C-alpha positions as CSV (number, residue, x, y, z in Angstrom):
1,M,139.3,54.6,72.6
2,I,136.3,56.5,71.2
3,I,133.3,54.3,70.7
4,G,131.4,54.7,67.4
5,R,134.4,56.3,65.6
6,N,136.0,54.6,62.6
7,T,139.4,53.5,63.8
8,T,140.6,52.8,60.3
9,D,142.6,55.8,59.1
10,S,143.5,56.5,55.5
11,A,147.2,55.6,56.0
12,S,146.3,52.0,56.8
13,R,143.8,51.7,53.9
14,K,145.0,50.0,50.7
15,R,145.9,52.4,47.9
16,F,146.5,49.9,45.1
17,Y,145.2,46.5,44.3
18,A,146.9,43.7,42.3
19,V,144.9,42.9,39.1
20,A,143.8,39.6,40.7
21,E,142.4,41.5,43.7
22,A,140.7,44.1,41.7
23,A,139.1,41.5,39.4
24,R,137.8,39.6,42.4
25,L,136.3,42.8,43.9
26,L,134.6,43.7,40.6
27,G,133.4,40.1,39.9
28,L,135.5,39.9,36.7
29,S,138.0,37.4,35.5
30,E,141.6,38.4,35.4
31,P,141.9,38.1,31.6
32,T,138.9,40.4,31.2
33,L,140.4,43.0,33.5
34,Y,143.8,42.8,31.8
35,R,142.1,43.3,28.4
36,A,140.3,46.4,29.7
37,I,143.6,47.7,31.1
38,R,145.6,47.1,27.9
39,G,142.8,48.5,25.8
40,G,142.8,51.8,27.8
41,Q,139.3,51.2,29.2
42,F,140.4,50.8,32.8
43,P,142.9,52.8,34.9
44,A,146.0,51.0,36.0
45,I,149.6,51.9,36.7
46,R,152.5,49.8,35.4
47,V,155.2,49.3,38.0
48,R,158.3,47.3,36.9
49,G,156.4,45.2,34.4
50,R,153.2,44.6,36.5
51,Y,150.0,46.4,36.7
52,V,148.4,47.8,39.9
53,V,144.9,49.3,40.1
54,P,144.4,52.4,42.2
55,A,141.8,51.9,44.9
56,A,140.6,55.4,44.2
57,A,139.5,54.3,40.7
58,I,137.4,51.5,42.1
59,D,135.9,53.8,44.8
60,Q,135.1,56.4,42.1
61,M,133.5,53.7,39.9
62,E,131.3,52.6,42.8
63,A,130.2,56.1,43.6
64,E,129.3,56.8,40.0
65,A,127.4,53.6,39.7
66,L,125.4,54.3,42.9
67,A,124.7,57.9,41.9
68,L,123.5,57.0,38.4
69,G,121.8,53.7,39.2
70,G,124.3,51.6,37.3
71,V,126.4,52.6,34.3
72,D,129.2,51.3,32.1
73,S,131.7,52.2,34.8
74,I,134.8,50.9,33.0
75,G,134.4,53.6,30.3
76,S,133.4,56.3,32.7
77,V,136.3,56.0,35.1
78,S,138.9,56.2,32.4
79,G,137.1,59.1,30.7
80,R,136.6,57.1,27.6
81,T,133.6,55.3,26.3
82,A,133.7,51.6,25.5
């Protein structure tokens, strides 16, 4: 084992979140996130009748908010403005 090295590789990292998980991470209610998804303001993929949120979208939103000092991230990630 190498000390100081991150042992979590990208294969074990979560690639998608359920809407409930994503809402919890973002501090939103599930209905609010569902409205944003259905309104085209937040990226999600529909799989067999249920939505999943790409972890990469949340990571991108975080990076943009940190770089810009806080923005309307929902609009910026989807490429649309709210």
